[in-house]
Steps between C-alpha positions, in 0.01 A plus 500: 500500500713510186751727681522240789564226256780702330671573837481127578668416174776755548562359853531158361754606240746643772794263559493312828802507738743228439543229754853623569380865587216350714759311696722809548212716623402226752857493624494872540181476706669251723846680528393846572327437825786275612763780432269752684483268801870448496571876488252571790660235713844654439372844577349377824826331592699818447242706686502257805878524508490873502230482771715281723807729438284813603413321827884454577563859395226628727680336805819694417342847510658706770237767525135457600287572201211618714162351596321585170759329288523207730123459470533499127764235506303280737192531275682427189678199654174354610347556169794340321510197720132440585301703255208738582422566865307203642526555874224641717515879580660564843329688769504881503711504815776276353671788321802318370318199349225725369756731314666176351161359398399831334820526310465139375134521427555830301689311231171322401546246226850596402668185358781332685736556208430880509529506868839327488606760243383802702660360812829453311489851355418659837788331672735598211400869541569484873853348441568764239388777717710380794803458281462848369458635852823320612690666211364840603592438866844370412800714562537752223806491284794703618481856361833675430563867472737585214601849583799401714859416390688413822218320693214255411157596642226239486162447668334166567251385762490854643867501564726760333858365455794743456797306383846652463603418141867568444624151556820567291588770754390294798194728516712799608270810534599778259328842480238374257417199710457719803238710320326192351465344847357822628245502214412135551441556878275796416305300258470193719381711784201625296404191283255230597776256637486399861871469565834575334792270473863597422749255380800460261545339166795259474751391759506826696228674686700822450857605533388838618601844375644488156848658553495613137274773636819662634714467195549726200435807704708815451661652805278801498189282491563308811307718724200499268523121466495467877209733544295346218580142642379602841173633364442184301592271788268685732201467258585135450498418873210723556288281269579194714403700811158609345413183315129448612476126449682191642849500336680161478859449404601156357881499525596240245869542516774730646386849607745790539481862614178686439322176402558389859447817689137556363395151609440644838211704329342179363227326700626147429837371363541155371850380424605188284782270598722702265426838666778695666490854646796746493511868577861622421465848621844530667668311209373759256540796735127567510229500780163331556199574282140366462420590866723209592675713763173513694316179401779237510581562867133520576417174316810306592527613855135442589388137396137580551495807281411280196167443645405872496266574204608732226208734550592551868857551419454731214220708669723575798832517341457616136619845576804370674587271209483777254725712723748210523488464119577869454784491749655187339477662152674817619788299667535281185516815289810602697642147493472478127717806476760383740839376401438170693200424287656601170820303584289192599311498178810540288662215695191293424513550126887436495455164676212417261707577194772254614259218530 
């Protein structure tokens, strides 16, 4: 009893809250719920805005997300707009309505706010997945091979492009370029590309054989030059004959000599409005190559020959083409050693130096 009286006295001695503090605490009690209600309303507004945006995004999807996902979307939409499932269960034989009802009913008492949030998140994941898929399916960037000097070799969309790349020399084909084109055709024939395209960089498709191939040769080396040149030419043309895939030439400008004659070995030739074709064999004291002595009369003399498929043509005449190629190279080897050819080349350079 004495202890209780002591406690009571102690309690009475404690200072009471001032009227000012009392008013402040009452104000807090009023303001805190008001702020909370204001924040909740703002959150709901943002959530509703996202929910409506998700509905618009769903309409823009190009791929069908599948029945399971569509059922989830239906259920979440119904839950978000109407609340928990309140419709009677459909009959067992009404499969579509029953599947929808089961999906909606499975959400139980999930709040409408949470349903809106889940719906928005699901749509966002579908949009992201489709966007990622489109990037994956998009055309890959052009890949370039850096081990060439006189040509550019790139691959894009399963197309290998071989581009003559000596624009300062009008894409004239020197010995190195011959070998690099041979290598590019070998690689294109074995890689995963579907077709190969040949074109030129700059104003010219190709000005043909680089006549510098015939300069700076000592008199005693002429025969060796002619022999080695014939071997290289035979190999070069042989790769066009044996190329296993469709080969397309895109002639972007003037084409001269060997760049013209091998066009007969391509499956399709496209020519721009700037393309011209010139084979100056007589002017340079030379003779046809690239199987043109056989193919040009065959193609140009028979309008319907272009309709013959490459497979049929090659299977029946590949041996003949190789024989023609060999014969042409043998004759050219003799022509390169002839006075007529040497004088023609010398005359060409003399005219060029006067320009």
